[in-house]
C-alpha positions in Angstrom: 10.7 22.2 -29.6 9.3 18.7 -30.2 6.4 19.5 -28.1 5.2 22.3 -25.4 3.8 21.4 -21.8 2.6 23.0 -18.9 4.9 21.6 -17.1 8.4 19.4 -17.1 9.0 17.9 -14.1 12.8 16.4 -14.2 13.0 13.4 -11.8 10.8 10.3 -11.1 11.4 9.6 -7.7 8.8 9.9 -5.1 8.4 14.0 -4.9 8.7 14.4 -8.9 6.0 11.2 -9.5 3.5 13.0 -6.7 4.0 16.6 -7.8 3.3 15.3 -11.8 0.4 13.0 -10.4 -1.1 16.5 -8.2 -0.7 18.7 -11.4 -2.4 15.9 -13.8 -5.4 15.8 -11.7 -6.1 19.5 -11.5 -5.7 19.1 -15.2 -2.5 20.4 -16.4 -0.7 18.9 -19.2 2.7 17.7 -17.5 5.7 15.7 -18.6 8.0 13.8 -16.9 11.4 12.5 -17.3 13.0 9.7 -15.3 16.5 8.8 -16.3 16.3 5.4 -15.3 14.3 2.7 -17.5 13.4 0.8 -14.8 14.0 0.8 -11.0 17.3 0.6 -9.5 18.4 0.9 -6.1 19.9 4.4 -5.0 20.7 5.8 -1.5 17.7 6.7 0.1 15.3 6.9 2.7 13.2 3.5 4.0 12.3 4.6 7.3 9.1 6.6 7.6 7.2 8.5 10.4 3.1 7.7 10.3 3.3 11.0 8.4 4.7 9.8 5.5 1.9 7.4 5.1 -0.8 10.0 5.3 0.9 12.1 2.7 0.6 9.1 0.5 -2.8 8.3 0.9 -3.5 12.4 0.4 -1.6 11.8 -2.9 -3.9 9.1 -4.2 -2.2 5.9 -3.4 -4.5 3.0 -2.4 -4.4 1.1 0.6 -3.5 -2.1 -1.4 -0.4 -0.8 -2.9 0.3 0.8 0.9 0.1 -2.4 2.4 2.7 -4.0 0.1 5.5 -1.5 0.2 5.1 -0.5 3.5 5.8 -2.5 6.8 5.0 -1.6 10.3 7.8 -0.7 12.7 6.4 -0.2 16.4 9.4 1.5 17.5 12.7 3.6 16.4 15.0 2.0 19.6 17.7 4.9 19.9 20.9 3.3 21.3 24.1 5.3 23.0 27.6 4.2 22.8 28.1 5.1 26.6 29.4 2.0 29.0 25.5 1.2 30.0 24.6 1.0 27.0 21.8 3.8 27.6 18.8 3.3 24.8 15.2 4.5 24.6 12.2 4.0 22.5 10.7 6.5 20.1 7.3 5.5 18.9 6.5 8.6 16.9 2.5 8.8 18.9 1.9 4.8 17.8 0.4 4.0 21.1 -2.4 6.6 21.0 -2.8 6.4 17.0 -2.2 3.2 16.4 -0.6 4.2 13.6 3.0 2.8 13.4 6.1 4.2 11.7 7.0 2.1 8.9 9.8 1.2 6.6 9.0 1.0 2.7 10.4 -1.4 0.1 11.4 1.8 -2.6 11.8 -0.9 -5.0 7.4 -1.4 -4.7 7.3 2.2 -3.8 8.7 4.2 -6.1 7.4 2.4 -9.3 3.8 2.6 -7.8 4.2 6.4 -7.9 5.3 6.9 -11.1 2.5 4.6 -12.4 0.0 6.2 -10.4 1.4 9.9 -12.2 0.9 7.9 -15.2 -3.2 6.9 -14.3 -3.2 10.6 -13.6 -2.6 11.8 -17.1 1.0 12.7 -16.9 3.4 11.5 -19.9 6.2 9.8 -18.1 9.2 9.3 -20.2 11.3 6.8 -18.8 14.9 6.4 -19.7 15.0 9.9 -20.2 18.0 12.1 -19.4 17.6 15.7 -19.2 20.7 17.1 -20.7 20.2 21.0 -20.2 17.9 23.5 -18.7 17.0 27.0 -19.9 14.9 28.8 -17.4 12.8 31.7 -18.3 13.5 35.6 -19.2 12.9 38.4 -21.2 14.1 36.6 -24.6 13.1 33.1 -23.8 10.5 30.4 -22.3 11.7 27.7 -20.3 12.8 24.7 -22.1 14.2 21.2 -21.2 16.8 19.6 -23.5 16.7 15.7 -23.3 18.4 12.7 -24.7 17.7 8.8 -24.1 19.9 6.0 -25.1 20.7 5.2 -28.8 19.6 8.5 -29.6 21.4 9.5 -32.8 19.5 12.8 -34.1 19.1 16.3 -33.2 18.5 16.9 -29.6 14.7 16.9 -28.5 13.5 19.9 -26.5 10.5 20.3 -24.3 9.2 24.1 -23.8 7.5 24.5 -20.4 5.5 27.5 -18.7 7.2 25.9 -15.4 10.5 23.6 -14.8 10.6 21.5 -11.6 13.4 20.0 -10.2 12.8 17.0 -8.9 16.6 15.5 -9.5 18.3 14.9 -6.1 20.8 16.7 -4.5 22.6 17.6 -7.4 19.8 19.0 -9.2 20.1 20.3 -12.8 17.5 22.3 -12.6 19.1 24.2 -9.0 22.2 24.8 -11.2 20.2 26.3 -14.0 18.8 28.5 -11.1 22.6 29.5 -9.5 21.0 28.5 -6.4 23.3 25.4 -5.4 25.6 26.0 -2.3 27.2 23.8 -0.1 25.7 21.7 2.2 25.6 23.0 6.0 27.3 20.1 7.7 29.8 18.8 5.2 32.9 16.3 5.7 29.9 13.3 6.3 29.7 9.9 4.1 26.4 8.1 3.6 26.0 4.3 2.9 23.0 1.9 2.4 22.0 -1.0 1.3 19.7 -4.3 2.2 20.5 -7.6 3.7 18.4 -10.7 4.0 16.5 -11.2 7.3 14.3 -13.3 8.9 11.4 -14.1 6.4 7.7 -13.6 6.8 8.2 -9.9 7.8 7.4 -10.8 11.5 7.1 -7.4 13.8 10.5 -5.9 14.7 11.3 -2.2 15.7 14.0 -0.3 14.0 17.5 0.2 15.6 19.3 3.9 15.3 23.0 2.9 16.7 25.0 5.6 18.0 28.9 4.3 18.1 32.1 6.0 18.9 34.1 8.1 16.4 31.5 10.2 15.0 29.2 7.6 13.0 25.8 6.3 13.7 23.8 3.2 12.1 20.2 2.8 11.3 18.5 -0.7 10.9 14.9 -0.5 9.6 13.1 -3.9 8.5 11.6 -3.4 5.1 8.9 -6.0 3.0 10.5 -8.8 1.6 12.2 -10.6 4.6 15.1 -7.5 4.4 16.6 -5.1 6.7 18.1 -1.7 5.4 21.2 -0.4 6.7 22.0 3.3 6.5 25.4 4.4 7.9 26.5 8.0 8.3 30.5 8.3 9.1 31.2 12.0 9.9 35.1 13.4 9.8 38.6 12.8 7.9 39.7 9.8 9.7 36.6 7.9 7.9 37.0 9.4 4.8 40.4 8.1 5.0 39.2 4.6 6.0 37.4 4.5 2.5 39.5 5.4 0.3 41.8 2.9 1.9 39.9 -0.1 2.9 36.8 0.6 0.1 33.2 1.1 1.2 32.3 -2.3 1.2 34.8 -3.7 4.2 34.2 -0.4 5.8 30.3 -0.5 5.6 30.6 -4.3 6.8 32.9 -3.3 9.9 30.7 -1.1 11.2 27.9 -3.8 11.2 29.7 -5.8 13.1 30.3 -2.9 15.6 26.3 -3.0 16.4 26.0 -4.6 19.5 23.4 -7.8 19.7 20.3 -7.4 22.0 19.8 -10.0 24.4 16.9 -12.3 23.2 16.4 -10.5 20.1 16.6 -12.6 16.8 18.8 -11.1 14.5 19.1 -13.3 11.1 20.4 -10.5 9.3 24.1 -10.6 10.8 24.3 -13.6 8.7 22.1 -11.9 5.6 23.4 -12.1 2.0 23.6 -8.3 0.8 20.6 -8.2 -1.4 21.9 -5.4 -3.7 24.8 -2.8 -4.2 25.8 -1.0 -1.3 25.2 2.8 -2.7 26.9 5.4 -1.2 26.5 9.6 -1.2 28.7 12.1 -0.9 28.9 14.9 0.3 25.6 13.6 2.7 23.3 16.5 2.5 22.4 19.7 -0.3 21.3 23.3 -0.3 19.6 25.5 -2.4 19.8 29.5 -1.5 16.2 29.9 -2.8 13.6 26.9 -3.7 11.7 28.9 -6.4 11.8 31.4 -8.9 10.2 32.6 -12.4 9.3 29.4 -14.0 11.5 27.2 -12.1 11.1 25.1 -8.5 12.6 22.3 -6.6 11.4 19.6 -4.6 12.5 16.3 -2.5 16.4 16.6 -2.1 17.0 19.0 -4.5 14.9 21.7 -2.3 17.7 20.7 0.4 18.6 18.1 2.7 20.5 18.1 5.7 20.1 15.5 8.3 19.5 11.7 8.0 19.1 11.4 11.6 16.1 13.4 12.3 15.3 14.1 8.5 12.4 12.3 8.1 13.7 12.7 4.1 10.6 11.2 2.5 8.3 13.2 4.4 9.5 16.1 3.3 9.3 15.2 0.0 6.0 14.2 -0.3 4.9 17.7 1.8 7.2 19.8 -0.4 5.2 18.0 -3.8 2.0 18.7 -2.5 3.3 22.5 -1.7 4.4 23.0 -4.9 1.8 21.7 -6.7 -0.6 23.8 -4.7 1.4 27.0 -5.8 1.9 25.8 -9.0 -1.9 24.9 -9.8 -2.6 28.4 -8.8 0.5 30.1 -10.9 -0.9 28.5 -14.3 -4.6 29.6 -13.5 -2.9 33.2 -12.8 -4.7 33.3 -9.5 -0.9 33.2 -7.8 -0.1 34.9 -4.5 2.4 37.7 -4.2 5.0 36.6 -5.3 4.1 33.9 -7.7 5.9 30.9 -7.1 8.3 32.1 -4.4 5.3 31.5 -2.1 6.2 28.0 -2.5 9.5 28.7 -0.8 8.1 30.9 1.9 5.5 28.1 2.5 8.3 25.4 3.1 10.5 27.7 5.1 7.1 28.6 7.4 6.6 24.2 7.3 10.5 23.0 8.0 12.3 26.3 9.1 12.1 24.9 13.2 12.7 21.3 12.3 16.0 22.5 10.6 17.1 23.9 13.7 16.0 21.0 15.7 17.9 18.9 13.1 21.1 21.0 13.4 20.9 21.0 17.5 20.9 17.2 17.3 23.9 17.2 15.3 25.6 19.4 17.2 25.2 17.2 20.7 26.1 14.2 17.9 29.5 16.0 17.3 30.1 16.3 21.4 29.5 12.2 22.6 29.7 13.4 26.0 26.8 15.9 25.3 24.7 13.7 23.2 25.3 10.8 26.1 23.9 13.1 28.7 20.8 14.5 26.8 20.3 10.4 25.7 19.9 9.4 29.5 17.3 11.9 29.8 15.3 10.9 27.1 15.8 7.2 28.3 14.1 8.5 32.0 11.7 10.9 31.2 8.8 9.4 29.1 6.9 12.8 28.6 10.0 14.7 27.2 10.8 11.6 25.0 7.5 11.5 23.9 7.6 14.9 22.7 10.8 14.5 20.9 8.9 11.3 19.0 6.5 13.3 17.5 9.0 16.2 16.8 11.6 13.9 14.9 8.5 12.3 13.1 7.2 15.8 12.1 4.0 15.1 13.4 4.0 18.4 16.0 5.2 21.6 15.2 9.3 21.3 15.7 9.0 24.3 17.4 7.8 22.8 20.5 11.4 21.2 20.8 12.8 24.2 20.8 10.5 25.7 23.8 12.6 26.9 26.8 10.4 24.7 28.9 10.9 21.9 27.1 14.5 21.9 27.2 14.5 22.5 30.6 12.8 19.6 31.0 15.3 17.7 28.8 18.5 19.3 30.2 17.9 19.3 33.8 20.1 17.4 35.8 
């Protein structure tokens, strides 16, 4: 071992950086491993409700940085593929709280969170890959073997009392624990990139456009005069088309199928692509458990289900906070019964109902007539629509959307 630490966090995305920062502020010795030497665009969420902004404030991100990396979005316009082009707006409670949803510049947010972790006392190792993870048992303590570009000597190993996996859907920590399982929603492919839009970041709504043929596309304004494009394609026909035509051609074809909105400037239609098209398949991940003796996983490594209702960034930040609370208690010897497994229970309590809602939405999306039926009723029923927006934005308990009275109000003719 070249070094021992209280905690080694594998992965420097938002969940990993925030977990590390919380723990360092609590007085623990933390090492954060980030495989990229500098920021590079990877498929990830940019649209977030006010709940995510609140979590970032709680994590210690300052107002100036938040103002630079978050572009206010007054509403998400959801558009159906029916003949009437039905649409409705989700405001995520902004009219009552004056806190709008936002589109994040991940090229600013992610580095800012790593810098914040470093300022809190975390030892940040950029350009360092976790090659192997050994979890504790009766014979050995936990350790992470690392490698950096140009390494020629013996492998570097860091001992740890606890290892945190914040390394995405194919987590090396979850794999070492034997917890990786097949995604719940299989056969989906995600594509995402940015395109240039009108400069000056004028106020623009986001759009979620449901398209024929089991596809949907999200358009979210982000800082820097850009729009983030996120496309989800489900089914064999799309996978075959991707293999034949390639991701770039398919992505551009889907974008051209987005119907125009009368009177809305749409400079993005002719805008240049500002970064490479990033893809993800399978889209989603699942683990049997999120924690065990000497380890736990946060962010997408802890499971990711649905980009339509997912609020993935908010979920990642909440997982970081809950994980840090349990790890801090474990390291101080005051952990609740079950030790780190208390984190798994906390995540189930916080997001179990939301996962059910996400599965219900996906079931409706797979049946276009049923989705259109529900969408038309949301468009007409303001109170039902407002509740759905709050649920999707993680601003109220998701159980509200599963209440029989809410479902009756939504689905009655």
